C-alpha angles and dihedrals in degrees: 000000000000120000120254091232091058091052091048089053091050091048091051091049091052092047090050092049092049091048091050091047090053093048110076136194088216109144093023117116133174117240123217090277091054095251117138121236137157119281116251113279114263125237091265092071110128092023112094107217103220112172119150089218091072089071096034093052098039093147092055089046087052090052090055088051088053089051089055091048091048092051092052092045092049091056093046100042106022106026092158089061095049090105087079089061090049088054090050088051089058092049092050091048089051091051090050092053093047092049091048091048093048092047092049090050093049092049093048091049090048092053090054092052137058102242124204119234089258092051091047090051091049091050090050091050090048092050090050093049093044091048091050093051093043090052095047095045090046089054090054091049092050093047094050090049090054091046090048089057088051090048091053090049090050091052091053090063 
């Protein structure tokens, strides 16, 4: 039979690992002297992004967090391959523009038509989903742009 102390140690190690996994260094960057500091605030500062889909789609939100972590790791570990992230930035920016354009078109068409309650609800749901994706993809674009500046600074050294 295993000792209780050994199990307590294992439990504490697991709790510590879970706590460390939940704590992120997202937003922390190293300056040219190697000191960590928070990334520059994005353009959404002051606007509280409240979209119920953030909670509803917590796994997709987590995937966007993993994208951010991957972008940072790429710059730190594989700086010569960062051009792939720059390409992804362009793809995300393109998706943002297409989503914005589609949303604008739908809303203009909706204004020109008498929508039923069901159609109005569908349009509202679409606008929420579109807004969520636009916000998340825009975050990726902004982060890659900040990292690209860091990458250029690293190359100057």
